[in-house]
Legacy VTK file of the C-alpha trace (Angstrom):
# vtk DataFile Version 3.0
C-alpha trace
ASCII
DATASET POLYDATA
POINTS 172 float
-2.617 6.860 22.165
1.027 5.729 22.222
0.529 3.544 19.179
-0.977 6.484 17.197
1.961 8.652 18.235
4.439 5.943 17.108
2.609 5.610 13.774
2.566 9.377 13.197
6.304 9.607 14.105
7.087 6.761 11.677
5.010 8.432 8.992
6.799 11.730 9.517
10.224 10.046 9.292
9.072 8.173 6.201
7.913 11.373 4.460
11.179 12.986 5.306
13.195 10.159 3.891
11.099 9.742 0.802
10.949 13.472 -0.012
14.690 13.830 0.699
15.348 10.825 -1.669
13.163 12.572 -4.379
15.121 15.849 -3.980
18.450 13.942 -4.203
17.303 11.979 -7.228
16.140 15.131 -8.847
19.392 16.854 -8.099
21.330 13.951 -9.545
19.229 13.801 -12.640
19.429 17.506 -13.110
23.310 17.351 -12.907
23.497 14.285 -15.164
21.121 15.462 -17.836
21.724 19.322 -17.483
17.919 19.845 -17.120
15.956 21.810 -14.539
13.428 20.301 -12.154
10.507 21.159 -14.215
11.939 19.382 -17.233
12.675 16.292 -15.251
9.160 16.241 -13.830
7.662 16.715 -17.200
9.780 13.884 -18.640
8.852 11.575 -15.765
5.191 12.058 -16.243
5.386 11.998 -20.042
7.442 8.801 -20.329
6.539 6.866 -17.144
3.040 8.193 -16.617
1.240 9.252 -13.565
0.000 5.771 -12.710
3.448 4.215 -12.597
4.932 7.173 -10.782
2.213 7.130 -8.060
2.315 3.401 -7.521
6.205 3.424 -7.446
6.124 6.175 -4.866
3.591 4.270 -2.811
5.528 1.158 -2.808
8.794 2.865 -1.917
7.106 4.741 0.859
5.672 1.472 2.232
9.168 -0.114 2.219
10.729 2.909 3.879
7.921 3.076 6.492
8.445 -0.645 7.229
12.144 0.005 7.785
11.427 2.978 10.074
8.932 0.725 12.057
11.504 -1.979 12.439
14.187 0.618 13.499
11.883 1.953 16.242
11.023 -1.386 17.770
12.555 -2.969 20.719
14.708 -6.001 20.137
12.682 -9.132 20.062
9.306 -7.454 19.322
7.256 -9.998 17.380
5.910 -7.318 15.109
9.452 -6.718 13.844
9.273 -9.852 11.577
5.956 -8.678 10.162
7.312 -5.158 9.294
10.506 -6.649 7.864
8.455 -8.918 5.592
6.142 -6.029 4.673
9.242 -4.082 3.587
10.635 -6.863 1.568
7.215 -7.520 -0.192
6.940 -3.776 -0.965
10.440 -3.940 -2.560
9.494 -6.949 -4.547
6.300 -5.181 -5.555
8.442 -2.552 -7.205
9.878 -5.122 -9.535
6.472 -6.641 -10.235
5.078 -3.154 -10.945
8.023 -2.446 -13.371
7.545 -5.608 -15.296
3.788 -5.200 -15.376
4.139 -1.757 -16.951
6.747 -3.050 -19.293
4.282 -5.681 -20.569
1.558 -2.978 -20.655
3.668 -0.720 -22.734
4.630 -3.452 -25.196
0.909 -4.546 -25.354
-0.257 -1.016 -26.025
2.305 -0.550 -28.647
1.546 -3.729 -30.551
-2.186 -3.152 -30.073
-1.932 0.268 -31.529
0.111 -1.068 -34.373
-2.370 -3.792 -35.050
-5.172 -1.372 -35.504
-3.494 0.842 -38.048
-3.321 0.726 -41.828
0.347 1.137 -42.767
0.723 3.431 -45.820
3.588 5.768 -46.624
1.529 8.605 -45.124
0.778 6.884 -41.867
4.080 5.254 -41.124
5.550 8.185 -39.200
2.580 8.631 -36.806
2.291 4.907 -36.312
6.079 4.526 -35.474
5.911 7.585 -33.151
3.034 6.021 -31.217
4.756 2.659 -31.118
8.068 4.181 -29.800
6.173 6.122 -27.156
4.667 2.954 -25.780
7.904 1.145 -25.992
9.601 4.028 -24.125
7.105 3.514 -21.317
7.756 -0.220 -21.424
11.501 -0.159 -21.089
11.969 2.927 -18.932
9.672 1.408 -16.182
11.990 -1.610 -16.161
15.171 0.416 -16.311
13.932 2.409 -13.251
11.934 -0.167 -11.357
14.338 -3.131 -11.172
17.283 -1.168 -9.730
15.003 0.630 -7.214
13.626 -2.698 -6.106
17.105 -4.315 -5.839
18.246 -1.277 -3.775
15.218 -1.416 -1.441
15.665 -5.199 -0.968
19.339 -4.779 -0.267
18.838 -2.050 2.260
16.125 -4.030 4.102
18.254 -7.188 4.150
21.425 -5.398 5.344
19.416 -3.344 7.861
17.783 -6.560 9.173
21.063 -8.353 9.439
22.618 -5.524 11.346
19.795 -5.666 13.857
20.306 -9.410 14.145
23.971 -9.016 14.890
23.255 -6.331 17.434
20.711 -8.525 19.129
23.231 -11.429 19.182
25.960 -9.257 20.654
23.621 -7.827 23.326
22.526 -11.357 24.322
26.222 -12.473 24.555
27.148 -9.657 26.908
LINES 1 173
172 0 1 2 3 4 5 6 7 8 9 10 11 12 13 14 15 16 17 18 19 20 21 22 23 24 25 26 27 28 29 30 31 32 33 34 35 36 37 38 39 40 41 42 43 44 45 46 47 48 49 50 51 52 53 54 55 56 57 58 59 60 61 62 63 64 65 66 67 68 69 70 71 72 73 74 75 76 77 78 79 80 81 82 83 84 85 86 87 88 89 90 91 92 93 94 95 96 97 98 99 100 101 102 103 104 105 106 107 108 109 110 111 112 113 114 115 116 117 118 119 120 121 122 123 124 125 126 127 128 129 130 131 132 133 134 135 136 137 138 139 140 141 142 143 144 145 146 147 148 149 150 151 152 153 154 155 156 157 158 159 160 161 162 163 164 165 166 167 168 169 170 171
């Protein structure tokens, strides 16, 4: 029962952090691009796609959940290392996801180009389709790699801070 309560508490904290992060990212994008939330959401799903967005959110949530779990553990708990590694792997998974979708976008673009007859009448639609796939390819990288680096950095700094606190408490 206590473990269930701990997991629910960590899940609730994770949801708060992730949803708060989404709101802050949306507000920042809104201020930066002078667009409302609906336009930003529409752009996100049009350019990045639902698949990338959902998988990215899942990996970010797992990394944040891992950090919340580590923060809630007693010093020296053997499960701390497991949750720390889980968080790092989720952060690395974000970069793998970004690069995978980059290659997917390029492949789809080239594949679409290979199956088309290029005539003066078809050049515009072919180029439009090609650039849409390339947009997916490069925007997933532009978004995924910094998010991955930020998650890894936060995990490592947070872990190091806990290690320092543990060392200081043992010295006293």
